[in-house]
N, C-alpha and C positions, 0 to 999 in steps of 0.2 A: 679462703683466698688462695689462688694459684701461687705455687712456689716461684713461678716465672716473674711475678710482680715484684721485682727487686729494686728497680730504679724509680723513685717517686719524687716529684717536685710539688712543693706547696706554694700556691699563689695566695699571698696574705698570711705568711708564716708567723707574724708577730703577735697574733692574738693569744689569749691565755690558754685556751684549749688547743688551738692549732700548733703552737710551739711545743706543748706537752706531747701531742700526738706525734709530731715530728721526732722528738727525742725518744719516744717509746718505740717507734718503728726502727730508728737507728739501733736502739738497744736490741731489737729483734734480729738485726743483721742486714737490714735493707740499706741501700745507698740513698741518702736523703739530701735534697737541696731545697732552697726556699728563697722567696723574694717578698718584699713589701715596700710600701711607700713611707712607712714609719714603723720603727721598732724601738721600744723602750724597755728599760729594766723592769722586772728581772728577766724577761724574755731575751733581751739583747745579750746579756752576759752569759746566760745559759746556752744560747745558740752558738755564741762565739767559742765557748769552752768545748762544745761538741763538734766544732768545725762546720756548722751548718749556716752560720751567719753570712749573708751575701757580702761580697766585696764592696758593693755600692748599694745604697738605699734607692729604691725606685724600681719601676717595671722595665724589663729588657727582654725583647723577643729572643735574644741569644740564649736565654735560660732554657728555652724549649727546644729540645732536640729530638730527632727521630728515635733515638735509643731509649727514651723514657717509656716506662710501662704504664704509669698512672700519673695523673695530675689531680691534686686535691685542692678544691676551690673554697676559699674562706668567704664568709658573708661580707667582709669588708671590701672585696673586689667587685667591680661593676661589670656589667655585661659587655662593655666595649673595651675591657682590659686587653692590652696588646698581647700579653702572654696567653690569655685564654683564647683569643682569636687564632693565634698560631697553633695552639694545641688542637683546636677544632679543625683547622685546615689540614693538619697532619693526621687527623683521625685518631689521636691519642684519647684514651678513655678518661673522662673527667668526672670526678665524684665530688659531692659535698662531703664534709667530714662525717655526718651521721650515716650517709650511704656507705662510706668506706668502712666505718666501724661495724656496720651490719655485715658487710662482706667478710670481715675478719671474724665474725662471731656466729656465722650461720649454723655451726655444729654445736653451739653452746646453749645452755639454758639461759634465757635472757630475762633479766629483771629490770624494770624501768620504774623509777621514782619520779613522778610528775606533780605539778601543782604550782600555784602562784607564789607560794611561800613554803619554806621548810624543806624543800627537796634536797638542798645541799646538806643540811643538818642530818636528815634521815639517811641519806646515802653515806655520810661520814660515820654515823653510828654503826651501820651495817658493816662497813669496811673495818672499823675498829674491832668489832666482835669477831669477825672472820679471821682477822690477823691474829687476834689473841689466841685462837685455837689452831693457828697454823694451817688454815684451809688454803687450798689452791684455787684462786679465783682471779679473774680479770675485772677491770673497772674503768669507769670514766666519771669524774666528779668535778664540780665547778669551783673548787677551792683547794688550797694547799692544806693537807692534813698532817698532823704530827705523826711521825713514823713512816711516812710515805714520801719517796723522793719525787715522784711525778704525780700528776693529776690523771694520767692515763696509763693503763697497763694492758697490753695485748700479747698473748702467748698462744702457742698451738695446743698446749695440753690442758689448760684450765677448763673444767667442765661447765663453769657458770661465769656470767659477766653481770656486774652491777652497774647500771647506767643511770646517771642523773638525766632525766628527760626534759630538755628545754623546749618550751613552746614557741620560741622565736624562730624566724624563718631560716632556712638552711643555707641557701646561697642565691646568687643572682639568677642562676639557672633553675633552681628548685625552690620556688617561692611558697613553700609549705612548712609547717612546724617540724623541727628536728625530730621530735619524739615519734612522729608518724612513720619514720623509716625503720624503727627497731623491731617491729613485730614481736612484742614481748609475750612470754608465757605467764609472767606475773607482773601486774601493774598496780602501783599505788598512786592515788590522787589525794594530795594533802589538803586541797582547798582551791577554790576558783574565785579570785578577786581581780577585776579588770586591771590589766597591765599592758605595756607595750602599745600605747595609744597610737604611736606612729604607724604601726603595721596592722593594728586591729582598731580602726576608728570607731567601730560600734561594739558594744558589749556582746551582742549576739554573735558577732564574728569571733570574738575571743572564746566564748563558751563553746562554739561549734568545734573548735580545735580539740577540746577535751572530750566532747561528744564523739568525735571521730576516733580518738584514741581508744575509748571504751568500746565503741561499736566494732572496732577491728580486732578485739580479743579473740583468740582461737578457742575452739571448743575445749572445755575442761580447763581452760585457763583460770586464773584467780585475779579478781579485781578487789583491791583493798582501798577503802575510802573513809575519810573523816565524816562521820554521820552528823556531826554538829555544824558542819559547813553546809549551808542551804543548797548551793549549786552542786557541790560534790555528792551530796546525799541524793539529789534528784537523778544525777547522771548514774550513780551507782545502782540505784533501785530500778532504773529503766534499762539496764544492761540485759542482753538476751539471757534466757533461762539456762542455757548450757554452760554459762560461766559461773564459777564459784564467787559468791559475793561475801566479803568480809568487812563489815563496817566497824569502825573503832572510834574511841573518844580518848580524852586525856587519861593517862595512867593515874590512879589515885596517889596523892602525895600530900605532904605537909611541909611548911616552912617553919624552922625553929632557929632562932638566933642567927639569922643570915645564912642558914644552910637548908638544902632541900633533901627530903627523905622520901623514898618510894614506900608506899604502904603495900605490903605483900602478906601472904598467908604465913610466911616464916619470919615476920617481923619487919622492922624498918630497914631500908637499904639506902645508904648515903650516895648521892650523885653530885657531880660537879656542875652540871648544867641546871638551869632554873627557868621558871616561868611556865604558865599553863601551855603555851604554844610548844615549848620543848617537851612537855610531858605528852603532848599529842605526837610529836615527832618520835619520841622514844617508843610509844605504844605501837605506832605504825611500823617502825623498824623491827620491833619484837615479833609482830605477826609475820613479816616477811621471813625473818630468820627461822621461825618455827617451820616454815615451808621447806627449808633446806637443812633440817636436822640440827638446829640449835635449840636445845630444850630451855624451858623457863629458868631452871636453876643455872644453867650455863650462861644464859643471858644476864641474869642478875649479878653473877660473879664478874663478868667481863665489863659491864657497863659502868661499874664504879670507877674505872680508870679513864673514862672518856672525858676529855676536857673541852671538846667542841672543835669546830672547824675554824680556820683562820678568818678573822674579821666578823665572826658570828658571836656576838656578846663576848668578845675577846677582852680579857682583863689587861689593861695597859699599865696599871700601877695602883698602889694603895699605901696608905698609912693609917694610923689609928682613927683618923676622922673621916677619911675620904677614900672611896673606891672609884676608879675611872674605867669605863667600858667603851669599847668601840664596836659598832655593828654595821653590817653592809646594807641595812634596811634602805630600800629605795622605792617602795610602794606603800600606799596607805595602810594596807593590812599589816605589813611588817612593822611600820612605824608604831601603830597602835599596840601591837602585841609586845614589841620589844620594850616600849616605854612602860607599859603595865607590869611586865615581868620584873623590870629593874626596881620599880617602886614596891612591888609585892615582896621582894627579897629583903628590903630594908624599909619597912613602912614608917619607922620613926625618924628616918633621915630625910633631909631636904633633897629633892632630885632636880638637878638642872639638866634638861634634855635639849640637845642641839641637833637639828636636822637640816641637811642641805638638800635643796631642790636642785637636782643635777641632771636627771634623765629627761628625755624629750617629753615623756608623759607628765612628769611632775612640773615641768615648766609651761605646760599648756593651760591656757585660761579655761578651756572647756573641761579639763581633767581635774583642776585644782579643787573643786568642791568635794571630791572624794576624800579629802583630808579632814573633813569636818570632825572635830572633837578627838582626833587621833593623838593629840599631845595633851589631852586633859589629865592624864595620870601624873604629869610632871607638875612640880611646885613652881618651877620657873622654866618656861618654854621659849626656845630660841629657834628661829628659822634663818638660814643663810642661803643666799643665791647670788650669782654673778650676772649682772646685766650684760657683760661681755659674752658670757656663754649663751645667753638668750639670743644675742645678736648673731653669734657664730652659727647657731642652729637655724637662723633665719626665721625666728618666731616673733610674734608681736610682743612688744615690751609689756611687762607686768609691774604693777605698782605695789607698794607696801600695804596700801589700804585693801587691795584685792586679795592679798595673801592673808591678812588678818581676818577678813570676812570669810575666806575659804576655810580656815582652821577653826573659826568660831571662838577666838580668844582675843579679847580686847587688850589684854596685857601682854600679848605676844611681842617679844623683842625680835627685830629683824635687822640683819646686817648684810652688807654687800662686799666687804673686804675682810681678809684674814686679820688685818691689824685691828679693825673694829671689834671683831669677835674676841681676839686675844685680850684686848683692853677690858672688855666686859667681864671676861672670866677672871682676870686678875683683880677686878674690883669687888669680887664676891668674898664673903666670909665663908670659908669652907669647913667650918666647925660642924661636924656631923652632917655633911652634905656630900652627895655623890654626883658624878658627872657622866652623862651618856652622850657619846658622839655618834650620830647616825648618818652615814653617807656612802654612796658608791663612788664618790669623788674624794677630794682632799680639802674641802673648805677653802678653796682659793690658794692652794699650795701650802697648807699648814703641815708642819712636821708633827705628827701625832705623838711621837715619843718625846720630843722636846716640850711640847705643850703639856703633856702629862707631868713631866719633871717639874715644869714651872709651877703648875697648879699645886702639886704636892709639897712644894717648898715654900709656899706662901704662909705667912703668919696667920693664925686664927684667933678669934676672940670668942671665949666661951659664952654662949647665950642659950636661953631656953627657947623652944619652938614657939611658945606663947608670947614671948617678949622679944622676938627677933627684930632687931632694929632696921630702920629703913636703909636700904642699900645705897651705896655711893652711885652717883651717876657715871655710867661708863663713858658718856660723852665728855664729861669734865676731865676724866683721866686721859682719854684719848687725845684731847686738845693739848693737855700739858705735855704729853709725850711728843706730840708733833712740834 
């Protein structure tokens, strides 16, 4: 990137990656401004502290001046955005954020982690290990990670950049997947399971994006892929002959007394993450790190301290009877993997798994059947959705009966308000029972920390799994509360 590109304006600066990129560029010494029609915390507070938060919320042509070197356009902004129109009229160069990140990393070794699931976790593992050994690297990751102030780092001297490769569209001007802009030297595909139904209405359209990513690999590049995933395995094996192909599967492991241990030639290694899907994530990350001079022994030493990315099987609280986890799962494959992993960790405990239908895809009647049996590992399965959200997204209303049919569970509990969900959870006996909360939203405005405290403070009655008494009706308790 030219040193002259010092003045940058962000259109739609309030997004998770967008505001982190803005902060990273300011840290690099650039003059950064931004605008948006909605900005919420934590972005709002962080931008305010950095002096980037606009004085007024909303779009304003006055933000676009001739002395700007670059405008970075977020996906949230539309084609008719007045600031975008003015930038185009003035001839200012407009980038989507992946285009700009590529411009900043042309001279670096670029490593892209892609896939419908696991990409944030794999990227986070790589970042954790590299930091453990004080390596100099840049990165872009889709979640906050312990020990990292920002989700983006861009410098002039780092020789390598680790990029979480999102398949979602880049901007209103560049309607193609973000990861197609990065031109990676090393690519990992963790798996391909239909997602983003609103922009990929056909499964073939979705798969094509990953096909294009693999097909675009440079000669002598490396493609790492989960060979147990049907689609990823097909894509990986069809890649051109001059690309190095490295298939992987879950790292061997065992679960003992609620802990996960890696099986290695030098004995068992304890890790804080769990579940077969995370053992796949770990193995994929290990293969990438071997490509950049992290030996197997180095990896096993560093991985023991990795506790996971924020909202990815994040432990909210625990007592002697109950563990409560939160997960960002928002697609069928993620729901199934996360539920199974949590049950596997504590097979002798009752598992209450709650999932919120929150994204456009999950609320679509056409897409719902992809959730069939995804909550089957749970002893008690709950689905939450907001009819108001369905209405706001201008989608056809869905019924509880349609949701039950889609998940294939006649005993599925379904709630539409935070109060109903909380009442149900308060009615349970949490003796030797764990709670899993899965959502990319908030279950109708639920405070996860307070809910966790409430559940953990409830009295329990000792029972055996075989003689577990019939549960109280959440409806009765909710009516009494009302």
